[in-house]
C-alpha positions in Angstrom: 0.8 5.1 -31.5 1.5 6.5 -28.7 -0.5 4.3 -26.2 1.5 1.2 -27.9 4.4 3.1 -27.5 4.0 4.0 -23.5 3.6 0.1 -21.9 1.3 -1.2 -23.6 2.1 -5.0 -24.1 0.4 -7.5 -27.0 0.2 -11.0 -26.7 1.6 -12.2 -29.4 1.9 -16.4 -30.8 4.9 -18.0 -31.4 5.3 -19.3 -34.3 8.6 -21.4 -34.5 11.8 -21.3 -32.4 14.8 -21.8 -34.1 18.0 -23.1 -32.9 21.0 -20.5 -34.1 23.8 -21.8 -32.1 24.5 -24.0 -29.2 23.2 -20.8 -26.9 20.8 -19.1 -28.5 17.7 -19.4 -30.9 15.2 -16.8 -33.2 11.6 -16.7 -32.0 9.0 -15.9 -34.3 6.1 -14.1 -33.7 2.7 -13.9 -35.6 1.2 -10.7 -35.5 -2.3 -10.3 -36.4 -3.9 -8.3 -39.2 -5.0 -5.6 -36.6 -2.2 -5.5 -34.6 0.5 -4.7 -38.0 0.4 -1.1 -38.0 1.0 -1.2 -34.5 4.1 -3.2 -34.9 5.6 -1.7 -38.0 9.5 -0.7 -36.9 12.3 0.6 -38.6 15.6 -1.3 -39.5 17.5 -1.9 -36.3 14.6 -1.4 -33.6 13.8 -3.8 -30.9 10.9 -5.3 -29.0 10.4 -5.9 -25.3 9.2 -9.3 -24.2 7.4 -9.2 -20.6 6.9 -12.5 -18.5 6.2 -12.6 -14.6 7.5 -15.1 -12.5 6.5 -15.5 -8.7 4.8 -12.2 -8.9 7.6 -10.1 -10.5 7.8 -8.7 -13.4 10.6 -9.4 -16.0 11.0 -7.4 -19.3 14.0 -8.0 -21.6 14.8 -6.6 -24.7 15.6 -8.2 -28.0 16.4 -6.7 -31.3 14.6 -7.5 -34.6 16.7 -9.4 -36.8 13.8 -9.8 -40.0 13.8 -7.1 -42.4 11.7 -4.1 -42.3 8.1 -4.6 -43.4 6.4 -2.2 -45.9 3.9 0.3 -44.9 1.2 -2.2 -44.2 3.3 -3.6 -41.4 4.7 -7.2 -40.9 2.7 -10.2 -40.2 5.3 -11.9 -38.4 8.1 -10.5 -36.2 11.6 -12.7 -35.4 14.1 -11.9 -32.3 17.5 -13.3 -32.0 18.0 -14.9 -28.0 21.1 -15.7 -26.5 21.6 -17.4 -23.2 22.6 -15.3 -20.3 23.9 -17.1 -17.4 22.0 -15.9 -14.4 19.2 -14.3 -17.0 15.8 -14.3 -16.1 14.2 -14.5 -19.3 16.7 -16.0 -21.8 17.2 -19.7 -20.0 12.9 -19.6 -20.6 13.3 -18.9 -24.4 15.9 -21.4 -25.0 14.7 -24.4 -22.3 10.9 -23.8 -22.3 9.6 -22.0 -25.1 7.6 -23.4 -28.1 5.5 -23.1 -31.2 2.1 -22.1 -29.9 2.8 -20.4 -26.4 2.3 -16.6 -26.2 4.6 -13.9 -25.3 3.4 -10.4 -24.0 5.5 -8.2 -26.3 6.2 -4.3 -26.3 5.7 -2.2 -29.8 9.0 -1.6 -31.6 11.3 1.7 -30.1 14.8 2.6 -30.4 16.1 5.0 -32.6 19.6 2.6 -33.6 18.4 2.7 -37.2 19.3 2.6 -40.6 16.7 4.1 -42.8 18.2 2.9 -46.6 19.3 5.4 -48.9 22.1 5.7 -51.5 26.1 5.3 -49.6 28.3 3.0 -48.5 28.2 2.0 -44.9 29.7 -0.2 -42.4 29.5 -1.9 -39.4 31.4 -3.2 -36.1 29.7 -5.8 -34.2 30.3 -8.2 -31.4 28.7 -11.2 -30.6 24.8 -10.6 -30.8 25.2 -7.4 -31.8 24.5 -8.9 -35.3 21.0 -8.7 -34.8 19.9 -5.4 -35.6 22.6 -4.8 -37.9 21.2 -7.9 -40.0 18.1 -6.0 -40.1 19.3 -3.1 -41.4 21.4 -4.7 -44.1 18.7 -6.6 -45.3 16.6 -4.4 -45.7 19.0 -1.7 -46.7 20.1 -4.0 -50.1 16.9 -5.2 -51.1 15.6 -2.0 -51.0 18.2 0.5 -52.5 20.0 -0.7 -55.5 22.5 2.5 -54.7 23.8 1.0 -51.4 26.9 -0.7 -50.2 27.4 -2.1 -46.9 30.5 -3.4 -45.2 30.4 -5.9 -41.8 33.1 -6.6 -39.4 32.1 -8.7 -37.1 33.4 -10.8 -33.9 32.8 -13.3 -32.5 34.4 -16.2 -30.3 34.4 -19.3 -32.0 32.8 -20.0 -35.3 30.2 -22.4 -33.7 29.2 -19.7 -31.5 28.7 -17.4 -34.6 25.0 -16.1 -34.9 23.2 -16.2 -38.8 25.8 -17.6 -40.4 23.6 -18.7 -42.8 21.7 -15.7 -43.4 24.7 -13.5 -44.5 26.3 -16.4 -46.5 23.0 -16.2 -48.3 23.1 -12.2 -48.6 27.0 -12.9 -49.7 25.7 -14.6 -52.7 23.0 -12.9 -53.2 24.8 -9.3 -53.5 28.1 -10.2 -54.7 29.2 -6.8 -55.4 27.6 -4.9 -52.8 28.1 -6.5 -49.6 31.7 -7.3 -48.1 32.0 -9.1 -45.1 35.3 -9.6 -42.6 34.8 -12.3 -39.9 37.2 -12.5 -36.7 37.2 -15.1 -34.2 39.1 -14.4 -30.7 38.8 -17.7 -29.4 39.5 -19.7 -32.1 42.7 -20.1 -34.3 42.6 -21.1 -38.0 45.3 -21.5 -41.0 42.5 -20.0 -43.7 39.6 -18.3 -43.0 38.1 -15.8 -40.8 40.9 -13.5 -38.8 41.6 -14.5 -35.3 42.0 -12.0 -32.3 40.1 -9.8 -30.5 39.1 -6.4 -32.0 40.4 -4.0 -29.4 40.9 -0.3 -30.5 44.7 -0.6 -31.8 43.9 -3.6 -33.9 40.9 -1.4 -35.2 42.8 1.5 -36.7 45.2 -0.3 -38.7 42.4 -2.8 -40.0 39.7 -0.5 -40.9 41.7 1.4 -44.0 43.3 -1.9 -45.0 39.5 -2.9 -45.2 37.6 0.5 -47.0 38.4 3.6 -47.7 36.8 5.2 -44.2 36.1 8.5 -44.8 33.5 8.2 -47.7 31.5 5.8 -45.6 28.3 7.6 -44.6 27.3 5.8 -41.0 29.1 3.6 -39.0 26.8 1.3 -36.9 28.7 -0.2 -33.8 26.5 -2.9 -31.7 27.7 -5.6 -29.1 29.7 -5.5 -25.6 30.7 -2.0 -23.9 34.0 -2.9 -24.8 34.5 -3.7 -28.2 31.8 -0.9 -29.1 33.5 1.8 -27.1 37.2 0.7 -28.6 35.8 1.2 -32.3 34.3 4.3 -31.4 37.4 5.7 -30.5 39.1 4.1 -33.6 37.0 5.5 -35.5 37.7 9.0 -34.2 41.5 8.3 -34.3 41.0 7.8 -38.0 38.8 11.2 -38.7 35.3 9.9 -38.8 33.0 12.6 -37.6 30.5 11.9 -34.2 27.7 12.4 -36.3 28.3 9.3 -38.4 29.1 7.3 -35.7 26.1 5.2 -34.3 26.3 2.9 -31.7 24.3 0.1 -29.1 25.5 -1.6 -26.5 24.0 -5.0 -25.7 26.6 -6.1 -22.6 27.9 -3.7 -20.0 29.9 -5.3 -17.3 32.2 -4.0 -14.5 34.8 -2.2 -17.1 32.0 0.9 -17.2 33.0 1.9 -13.6 36.6 3.6 -14.8 34.6 5.3 -17.5 32.0 7.7 -16.2 31.5 7.4 -12.3 28.5 8.2 -10.6 28.7 11.3 -8.4 26.0 11.3 -6.0 22.9 13.6 -6.1 22.4 16.1 -3.7 19.6 15.7 -1.0 16.9 17.8 -2.4 13.0 17.5 -1.4 12.0 17.0 -5.6 8.3 16.5 -7.2 8.5 15.5 -10.5 5.4 16.1 -12.9 5.1 13.7 -15.7 3.3 13.9 -19.3 2.4 10.5 -20.5 0.0 9.4 -23.1 -1.9 12.6 -22.8 -2.1 12.8 -19.2 -0.3 14.3 -16.8 0.4 14.2 -12.7 2.9 15.0 -10.1 4.4 13.1 -7.4 6.8 13.7 -4.3 10.1 11.6 -5.3 11.2 9.7 -2.6 14.3 9.7 -1.4 17.0 7.3 -3.6 14.8 6.9 -6.2 14.8 7.5 -9.9 12.6 9.5 -11.7 11.3 6.4 -13.6 10.8 4.2 -10.6 8.5 7.3 -8.7 7.2 7.6 -12.0 6.0 4.1 -12.2 4.5 3.9 -8.6 1.5 6.2 -9.9 1.6 5.1 -13.7 2.5 1.6 -14.3 2.0 1.9 -18.0 5.4 4.5 -18.0 7.9 2.8 -20.5 10.8 0.7 -19.8 12.5 -2.2 -20.4 16.3 -2.7 -19.1 16.2 0.0 -16.7 19.9 -0.5 -17.2 20.6 3.0 -19.1 21.0 0.8 -22.2 18.1 0.5 -24.5 16.7 4.0 -24.3 13.2 3.5 -24.0 12.4 5.3 -21.2 13.8 8.3 -23.1 11.9 11.4 -21.8 12.2 15.2 -22.6 13.4 17.0 -19.4 10.5 20.3 -19.9 11.8 21.6 -16.3 14.2 21.0 -14.0 17.7 19.7 -13.6 18.6 16.2 -13.3 21.9 14.0 -12.8 21.6 10.7 -14.4 24.0 8.0 -13.1 25.0 6.8 -16.7 23.7 7.1 -20.0 24.2 4.2 -23.1 21.5 4.9 -24.9 21.1 8.7 -25.8 23.4 10.5 -28.2 25.3 13.7 -28.0 22.7 15.2 -30.1 19.6 14.1 -28.0 21.2 15.2 -24.7 21.8 18.6 -26.0 18.3 19.2 -27.2 16.9 18.4 -23.3 16.3 14.4 -23.5 17.4 12.2 -20.6 17.1 8.6 -19.7 14.2 8.3 -16.8 15.8 5.1 -15.3 19.1 7.0 -14.6 17.7 10.6 -13.8 17.4 12.0 -9.9 16.3 15.0 -9.2 18.9 18.0 -8.6 16.1 20.9 -8.2 12.7 21.0 -6.4 10.5 20.5 -9.5 11.4 18.5 -12.6 9.0 18.3 -15.4 9.2 15.0 -17.7 7.3 14.8 -21.5 7.3 10.9 -22.4 5.0 12.1 -25.3 7.8 14.4 -27.2 
């Protein structure tokens, strides 16, 4: 499994491209029997997809939206792709990919997961942030009869809302265990979904009116940066312990600049030692490079996807030395305290730095 996790892509055949909305599709891949154990995934994990354009390698992460498989692994995998203006992969997925094509896929990764267990769980999601949460709640409700789920989702319009039919079917199947609240930020209606943006102030008022906040065993926040950060602050205002709040950010825009400005790394001539798939190597870090860039020059199989500090694919244990991260939207406080860093955002502060990708 370690080799599969660390940068080994597998060609998977596309069996279906289903239109979800005008600007999004669901891609279904067939998983050969010999790879089903490799592609076994937890509810909420994602896949990295790869294509090459004019010699350049492009990787993008997409969350798995189908239910998690049993121990035998999945016979198929389904991800959702929403069109991004100027994107390098999403226009290809929406306009060119067809059943029968092959896509290179990295095995599942990610720690934004909900393993089925008894309790009441809740999610606040925006736009395509529904994707991993759909996998979570589908798996949870099917496997754990003592579990309940409250889904609060925000979309621009009803026409842009992904997985409308799937969520409606789940509500019919689990009428006493699934509560869904839909809000629309750019569409007003006399009846039906609530209108307006889900910001921090609104959530502080809305959430206690929907459900008893304190007994919820886990809160799952997913979507654009502003919505996730606003929901996190609202929950903390309402007294929810930080360890019950889990988050995954899909889109990071310019609003992050004031949230955690990066300080320049001290000038230092450093060497990074990396442990990856049971092999080790040491290399000098070039000026201005991140540690991931240094490792990739020498080990192209080093794990990464977004290079933006969002997905967490390049997570590594800092075994020696000190680093400064430009930003972090993937690791939780417990992971940072345990010594983990994002290689794609890390710059050396000491002359010797040692990263362990195998821990």
